[in-house]
N, C-alpha and C positions, 0 to 999 in steps of 0.2 A: 733462346733467341729464334724468332721466326725465320725459317729458311727462305731463300730467294724464290724457290718454286712455290712454296706455300703462300708467300706474300703475293706473288704474281696471280695466283688463283684467286686470292681474296680481292685483288684489284679488279679482276674481271667481273666478279660478283657485285662489287660496289657500283660499277657503271658510272653514269654521269654524276649522280648525286655524291658518290664517293669521291670523285675527282674534285668536286667543289669543296667538300669537307676537308680533304687532304690539303688543298691550297690554303684554306683558312687556318688549319692547324699549323702548317709549316710556317705561316706568316705570323703566328701568335706572338705577341710581345712587341710588335713593330708599331710605334705610335705615329710615324710619319705617313703622309699621304703618298699614294702612288705605289709602283711595284718595288719590292725589296731590291731587285737587281734589274738594271737596264743595260742590255748588251748591244754594242755597235761594232760594225766591221766596214772598213773602207773597201770599195770595189777596185781600186787601183793604187799603185805605189809600191816601193820596194819593201817596206816593212808593214804588212797588213796584219796587225795583231788584233785579236778580239779584246775589246775593252769593256769592262764592267764599270759603268759610270753612275750607277743608281744607288749606291749605298754610302754616299758621303765621301768616298775616296776612289781613285782610279786604280783598278787592278787589270793586268794584262795576261792573256793566254795566247800562245802562238797558234796561228791558223795553219801553218805549214804550206801556205800558198807560194808557188813559184812565181817568178816575175812575169811569165807569159800565161799564167792561169787567170781566167776571168771568172769571178764568182757572181752569180746572178740571183741566188737565193740563200737565205740564212734563217735558221730556226734553232730554238733551244728547248730541250726536253727536261723538265724538272725531275721526272721520275728516275732518269738514268744519269743526270748531270752531264749530258752530252750536247755538243753543238753539231748541227747538220749543215753542211755547206754544199750548195749545188753549184757545180763547176762546169763551165763551157768546155766541151760540148755539153748540152743540157741533160744528158743522161748519166752523168757522173756525180756520185755523192761521196763526200769525205766526212767522216764522223770523228770529232775531236773530243777526247775525254778531258773535261775541265779540271778536275783535281789532279790528274796525273800529268797534265800538260803533254799529252801524247796523242798520236793518231790511234783511235780504236780500231777502225777498219775503213776500207774504201770499197765501193762496188759500183757496177754499171747497171742501170735499170733497163731491161729489154722492153721496148715499146715506148720509152720516153723519147721526145724529139732530140735528135743529135744537134740540130741547128737552132740557135736562138736562146734556148734555155728559158729562164723565167723564175718567179719566186717560188718558195715553198713554205709550208706550215706543217705543224705536227700535232697530233691528238695525243695528249699525255696518257690517257687511260690505257691505250694499247700500243702506242708508239707508231701508229699509222702515219705515213707521210702523204701530204697533198701537194702535188706538183702542178704548177700553173702552166697551161699550154695556150699559146696565143692564137694560132690559126690552125683549125678552127678553135674558137674559144672553148676550153674544157679544163677539167681538173682530173689528173691521173692520181688515183689512190693506190698506195703500195703498203706492204708490210714494213716493219722496222728494218728488215734486211733487204728490201728492194723488190719483193715479189709483187707483181701487179695484181691488184684485187679487182678494180673496175675503173671505167672512165665515166666521169660525170659531165655531161654536156652543159654548157652555159648558154642558154638561149636568151635572145633579146638584148645582148650587149652591143653597144655601138663602138666599134673599133677594138683594138687588141687590149685585153686587160693588163694592168701593170703590176699588181701585187695581191697578196691574199694573207689572211690571218684566220686563226681558229678560236672560237669561243667555247671552252670546255664546260662552262656552266650552262649555256643554252644549246649546246651542240649545233652551233651555226657556223657557216663559213662566210667570211667577209671578203668580198672581191672589189678591189680598187679599179675603177673603170678608166679608160682612156680620158686624158684631160686632168686626172689627178684630184678631182673634187667629189665624184660620186661614188659611193660605196653601195653595192647591191648585196643583200643578205640572202643566203641560199641554205636550203636544208641539206641533209647528207645524201640526198638523191640528185642534188644540183638544182632543184626547183627554186625559183626566186620567191622569197617570202617578204621581202621589204626593201626599203631604200633609205640611205642616209646621205645627206649632202654636207660635206665639210665646209667650214666658213673660210678656208684658205686652201689654195692648191698645194699638193704635196708631190714628192717624187715616188720612184718605183720601189717602195718598201713599206710594209705595214705591220704593226704589232697591236695586240689588244690585251689589256690587263683585265682579267675577269673579276678581280676583287674590287677595284676602284671604278670599273666600267669605263675605261679610258682607251682612246686610240693614240698611238705614237707613229709618226711618219716624218721623214725629212722634208723640210719646207722647200717648195720649188724655187722661191725667190732667195732663200738663204740656206743652201744645202749644209752649211756648217752648224745648223740648228735643227732640232726636232720640234715639230709642232705637237702639242698635246690637246686632244679634243675629247669632249664628253661623248656619251653613246648616242646623242642626238646630232653630233657633228659640230657642236658649238665650241669656239676657242676657249681654252683654259689657261695655257701658259706656253712659254718656249723653254726648251732645254738644250744647253750646249752639247754638242756631239762631235766625235772625232771619226765618224764614219757614216755612210749613207745607207747601210743596211742595219736594220734594228729588230730586236726581239726583247721580250720581257719575261721574267719568271722568278720563282723562288728557288733557292737551292734545296736539293733533296736531302732529307736526313736518313733515308733508307734507299740504297741503290738496288734496282731489281734486274739489271741486265748488264 
């Protein structure tokens, strides 16, 4: 059996194309449209469990959130089968092991804003985190363990950005702008490369399925439902949800961390 270290080295060599191939292989045999797993988390309430609502039945994983903890960002890493929760203050990260139903680790990111928080996304290839900063608008990139790598300024945005998602196939970052309908597309240096206008306004969370090329976000008018949009921003369908934070992903068949 391939060792974890050996597999991790292989993943680094594969790069972006390897990540796409992995996603396709992990999803082989699934005949239904959309992601294999759709994860949601409520921002408030006494029992904020992570719910997997995308595989035909609801499964729950504890978030270990306390009543006074505010979660502002949520991401799933299919390579490690871990959830990442950004907790207010905005520099705290909790990592939850999905199969073990346990806290894997918690850490504080030096340099992340302590006030406000914001959304986060993850790059599966190397586990880097992208944390949204509202004022001034920027993305803070860190390692899987919270070491700051760099800051990506987001120029040309009107108002504070609401959410972000990562596209492992195209190596793009999607940023949901103020107002909840305009998504700006950025490269890994933060430069703006495109724009997508959603056909309905959404709330402060965003997920992207790289296989079906679909966006998922809570509807502003109906927060109990997710809107599903194609990569041009056109409406496809509604999805019932039990939380206003969302991410998508396939479950990993090999854990590397």
